[in-house]
N, C-alpha and C positions, 0 to 999 in steps of 0.2 A: 788083325783086322776086327773092326767092330761088328757085333751081331746086329741084325736089323732092329731089335728091341732097344739097342743102345744108341741108335742114330739120333741126330738132333731133330728139330722141329721142321715139319713141312707146312708151309703157309699157302693156302689157296685163296686167291682173290676171286670172289664170286661164289654164290651158293645155289645157282639154278640147277636144272635137271642134268645138264652135261657135267657141270662142276661136281655134282653129287656123285656121279659115276666115278670121277677121279678120286674124290675123297674116299669112297668105299675101298678102292684098290689099296691105297696107302694105309687106311685104317685096318684092313684085314691083314696087311703085311706087317703090322706091329708098330707102325710109326705113330708119333704124336702129331696130330693134325690140328690146325686152327684155321677157321674160315673167317674172311673179312667180307663185310657186306655194306650196302648203302642203308640209309634210313627208311627208304620206301622201295624195296625191290619189286620188280614187276614180272616175276616168273608166272607162266601160265600153267605149266605142269606141276601144280603146287603139291600134289600128293607125293611127288618124288623129288622135291626141292628143299634142301636144308635151309634155304633162305626164309622159309615160313617161320622159323624160330624168331625172326625179327618181330613178327606180329604176335605170335602165340607164346613166346618165351621158351618153348621147347617143342621139338618136332621129332617124330620117329619115322625113319625110312628104312625098311627091311630090318637089318640087324644093328642099325646105328641110331643113337639118341644124340641129338644136337641141342645144345642149350645156349641161349643168349647170355653173355656176361658183359659187365660194364667196365671191368678193369682187367689189365694184363695179369694182375696178381691172382685172379680167379682161374687162370688157365690150368694151373697144376691141379687144383681141386677137381676140375672136370676130368682131366686125364686119369687121375687116381680112381675115379668112379667108372672109368671106361666110357666116358661121354666125350663128345666133340664140342669144344667151345666155339662160339661165334661172337665176333666183335663187330660193332658198327664202326667202320673205319674206311670209307670209300677212297680216301687219298693215300692210304697205306702208311700213315704217320707212325704206326706202332711197329712197323717192320724193323726200324733201326734199334728199337728196344728189345724186341723178341729175338732178333738175330737168327732167323731160320737158316737151315742148311740149304733149303730150296724154296723159291717163290714160283708159284704156278699161276699164271693169269688165265682164269677160266671165266672171265666176265662176258665173253662172246658179244662184244660191242662192235665187231667187224673193224675196229681200229684200236690203236694203242691209247689207253686211258691213263697212262702214267707209269707203266712198268718199264724198267731199264735193266740192262744186263748186270750192273754192279749191285743190285739189290741183295744178292746172295751168291754163294759159290756156284749154285746152279739155278738158272732161270729158264722157265719153259712157258710157252704161250700156246693157246688153242686158236686155230683158225687164222683168217686173213687179218692184215694190218700190222704184222710184225716181220722184221727181217732177221732171220736166224743167223747168228754170227755177229750181229751188230746190236739189235735191240734186246735180244735174248739169246741164250745158248742153243735153244732148239724150239722148233715150231711143230705142232701136230696138225696134220690135215684133218679137217672136219667135214668136208664135202662128201656126201654119200657117193658111193661108187667104188671102183677098183682101188683107189688110193686112200680110202678112209682109214685113219689111224696111222698113216705113214709118218715116219720120223724124218724131219727136215733139219739138217744141220747147217745148210747154207741157202739163203734166199727165202722166198715167201711161200705160203700156202696159196692154193688157187683163190682167185678173187671171188668175192661174194657175188653170186648170180642173181640174188633176189628171188630165186625160184626154189620153193621147198622141194626136198627129195620126193620122188614118186613112191607112193604106197598103194598097192591094189589099183593102179591106174590113175590115182588121184594125186595131184601136185598142188598147184596154186589154189584150187578150190577147197582144199581141206584146211587151209589157214585163213582165219578171219581177222581182219584189221578194223580198227575203229573208223567209222565213216565221218565222225565229227569229234570234237573235243568235248569233254565233260566227265561226269562221274558215272561209274558202272553200277548197274542194278541187275542182279541175277534173275533170270527166268528159268534157267535149267542149272543143274549141278554137275560137277565132274563125275563121270561114271554113268550118266544117263545115256540111253540109246535114243538118238534123236532122228527125226525124219526130215527130209528136205523141206525147207520153209518153216520149220518150227522156230519160234522166237527163242533165241539163246540167252540174250541179255538186252538191256536197254541202256542208252547213254543219255543222261540228263544234262543238258547244256545249262550252264550257270551264267547269269548276268554279272556285270561288274560289281553290283551291289550285294551279290551273294544269293540272290533269289533264283529259283528255278525258272528257266526260260521255256525250253521245249524238251520232249522226250522222244528219242529215236530208237525204234525197235530194230534189232539186228537178227536176221534169220539164218538158219543153217543152209549153206549152199549145197550140201550133200548129206546123204544118210550115213550114220555111223555112230561110233562111241565118242562122246564128248570127253576127250582125254585131257584137254587143258582149258582153263578159264581163269582169267586174271582175277585177283581178289576183289570182292565187292567193296564199293565205296572209294576205290582209287580214282584219282584224277588221271585221265588218259588224254592223249592228243591224237588228232586226225592222222591215221596211217599206222598207229602203233599196233603191233601184234597183240591180240586180246584173247583169242581162243583157237583151239586146234581140234579137229575132228579126225578120228582114225577110222577108215572104212572097215577095218577088221574088228567086228563087234565083239569078238571073244578075247581081245587083248587084255592082259592084266595091267590096268592103269596104275596100280599101287606098287608096281615093281619097276626098278630102273630099266631103261630101254636098252635094246641091243646096241644102238649107236653110242649111248653113254658108257656102256661096259667096254666097248671096243676102244673108245677114246681113252677111257681110264686106264686100260691095260697098256696102251701106247705111251701114256705119260709115265707110268711106272717103269716101263722099258727104257724110256728116254733118261729117266733119273739114274738108273744103274749104268746105262751106257756112258753117260757123261761122267759119273763118279769114277768108273773104271778108267776112263780116258785120262782124267786129271790125276788119278793115283799113279798111273804108269808114267805120265809126264813128270810128276813130282819125283818119282823114283829115279828117273833118268837124270834129272837135274842134280840129285844128291849123290850120284855115282862118282 
């Protein structure tokens, strides 16, 4: 049997905060991990999202350093240095070349953006939009509550409710969405303690000719710690999740969340569960 350090590559589609929790579990377990991202990721919990490497070239989250690379040939160099390589490849074209032993869809788009069961020997997806046993081998429940992190081998995760999980009695009010389309201008920063009605950011609406039209200020609906805020200068659309306030003012916003750690552990469990299942099946076929 191969040791963990001899396992093949684990490929994670997505580098947001939940995906980063998944990456950390595999990274700490000794796997070679590669992250695929889009050209303009819109993570809001940027201090704990490896996707920020797309913009800054390199990002450090807890004990991990993630570096953006432009070619598949650069992956090995990153792994030798103990770093995590990130490729801009939203369509997953590099998967056929990399040939990972597992593909994990952690995009969290609430729907399948192009992951299918034959992409690797083991395919796992997070949250709603995937049929375990058909689209992927396993789905991980991401809805807060009793079933968070549950391994689903047949069927779907619970459907998206559109309602954020409750923290300290706050749910919908702690998540801020763009009221109009335009470019984001920060008024506060991640880590700031904000009061209700503090201006968090503005959205500058742009005319078709590229000139500024109007500026709309967006206020904090509740008091708390500004845990998430989309990158300044990004073009957002009306209704997009742009910021996140945590009513627990003493929370460490620079560390991976309890939810991300739970989901990450569940994905690692799913990987070994599926690997053992297929190993036993293969052994029986060879008897």
